[in-house]
N, C-alpha and C positions, 0 to 999 in steps of 0.2 A: 236924478229920481230915485226915490227909495223905492225898494224892493221888498217884496215879500215872500220869505224862499216857502215852497211848495213841502219840501222834504222828501217830496217822491223822487225815487232815484232814478234818474237821469233826465227828469222834467225842468227843473232848473237849470239844465245843460242847454237848451233850446231854446230857452228865453232871458239870455241876460243875467241867468240869479233868481227869476222869482216873478211875480205878477208885481204890475207896478201898482204902490200901495192906494189902498182906496178905488182899485177898478172891480167892473164887473165881466166876471168871465161866462162865459155861454158853453157850456159842457155838453153837445149833441154827437146824437147816433141813434140806431136801432137797439130793440131789447139785445142784455145780452154782450156790450161792451165793455160796461166797465164802469160805466160813467157814478155810478152808487159809490163804488167801491172807491174810484178815483177820489170823488169829493170827500168820503170819511176819512180817508187816509189825509187828505189835505189838513181835514180839522185836528185829526189826530197827531199829526206830528209837529201841530201849530201848537197845541197845547202840551204836547209831550217833552218836545225837543225845544221850543220857544216859547213858553208859558205863557203862549196867547188864548186867551177864550176863545170859541168858537161853537159857534148854534147850528144845529141844522132842522131846518123847518120843512118837515114833510106834509105833503098836500093830498099823497095818497095811502100810502102804508101806513099804518099804527106803527109808534117806535117802539113797540115790543118787537113788532115782526123784523125791523132793521136789527136793533140789538142782537136779536137770536141769531140773524145771517150773519152780523160779522163774529160769533163765535168762531168761525176757522182759520178767523186771523189770530197770528199772534199779539194782540194787541192789551194790552193792560185798561179797558175801556173802564170799568168800574170805579176804580182810585181818580182817574178825570173826574166822572160825573160827581162824587163824593168831594170832590174840590173845589166845586163850579167852574170846571174848566172846559167841560165841552157837556154839550145837551142835545136833546135829540127831543123835537116837540109835534105836536101834529097841528095843524092851521084848521079851525072849523070856522068857517065864514059864515053869517050870519044872511036869513033869509032878505036880505034887502042889498045884499054883498054887488049886483051889476050897477043897482042905483045910487050906491055911496063906494064908489071904487075909490077915491080917494083915501077917506077915514078909515076905509076896510082895510086897505093895503097897509096902511102907516100900523098898522093894528101889529102886523108880522115885524116893519122895523122895531116899533117899541121893547118887543121880546129883546133885539141885538140890544138896547139902549139900556136896557133893566140887567141885564147880564155885564155890561161892559165889554160885548164878543169884537172882537179885532177881525174876526174871519166868521163866514154864513154861507149856508151853502142852503138855497132852494129847490125842492124834489118834489115834483118838476113844474118848468112855466106851462107846460102840456096840460096839465089838470085844470089852468083856468079858465081853460073852455068846457070844463063843468057847471061853470056859473056864471058864464060872460056869450052872449050874445054874435058877438061880432069880431072880428079881425081887431076893427077901432077900439073897441074897449080894450082888448086884450093890451093892445099898444101901448095907450095909455098907461092901463095899471102895473105895467111892467116898467114904465117910463118913470112913473111916480115913486113904482118902492124902487128903483136904481138913483133917484136921484135923492131920497131920501137916506138909502145906505152912505152916496158918497159924502153926506155931510156928518155922518158916526164915523166918518175916514176908516170902513171898513169893507172889508176887499172879500169879494161874493164871490161863489160859483153857482151859476145856474143852472140847472140840465135841460135839456127839451130831447122829445122821443121825435125818432124822425121814421123813414118806411126801411135804413140801412144803406138806400144807394149811396154811392161816391160823392156825388155834385149835391149831393139833400144838406142844407145848412140847419134846418129846421122846421118844426113841424105848421108854422102860422107863414111863414115867410116876410115875418117881419123882425123876429128876437136878434137879428145879427146886426142888425143895423141900429138898434138902441146900444149895446153893450160894447166893452173897451177891447174884448178878444176871444175870439171863437177855438173851441177846439174841438177839433173831430175824430170820434171812435168809429173804429173799425174792429168787425168781425166776419174774419173768411174762415168757418173751420180746417185746421184747428187753429188757425192764429188769429192773435190780436192786432191791430195797430194803431200809429196815432199822428194826428196832422194837427199841426199849429195853422189854423188859416189866417188868424190875424191875432198882432196882438199891440193894440197903439205905444206908441215910444220904443219901438223894441225890434230891436235887430233879431228877429226870430227864423227858426230852422224855414224854411220853406220846402223842406221833403219830410217824406214819411219815415217814420221810424218804427220798429217791431215792439211789443208789448208784451211782457211776461207776466202771469199771474198766478200764484202760490200763496202756500201759505203766510207767509209775510207782507202780503197785499199786491200793489200794483208798482212796474218798474220800466224804466224805458231803456233800451237798449239807442241811448245816443250817437252810437260811432255809426251804427248800420242804416242805411237806406233804401229805402224800396221803393222804384218806378212807380210811379203814379199807375201805370197799362197796368201794372201788376192786382189791382185793385178793382173786382169785376164790377159793373154799371148794375 
């Protein structure tokens, strides 16, 4: 199996060297756990280290806000954008999004195809509820999106907001069944943690590990383990 290295320090050691190529990974957790940082670092490392184009699709914040938030990190984002190796785009659905799920969802995929992206981030699938009025429609939209991205062999992170409880996997209870991998992120002040809940085709770590977020981004201490009981529900 081909692996897509995340380049996130310590993460690849938990998942046999990287994400399965062409897979979809759900990064879930409450506010402030590091989902967006992990996702952008995945794209940044892909472009900077491995010369793989990546695209960040935001369904909520504008691109300017995301670029501004990333200024705290020592990342050379501007040159990557100029070289067409990294883009941040806002997805603006049409008024009939709910009635035309398949065609609307494929609009996102077209952005990746136009760029020749090998990596993608959708932030967040939780925001689909703004335009969709049922869990069934949300599930179908995510299903179509994942299947179309597989055709491009694009390896994708989809973020999902949860309440932050340790047993919460997603907002709607369907996302985790559609994706190939689930990474849970936690924040118990002042500490951050990561748990690879599943990763298809991978003998992944089954324990919780501490995470550090600083000016270089997010890193995982893969040699240190945390007891499940240490996480408060």
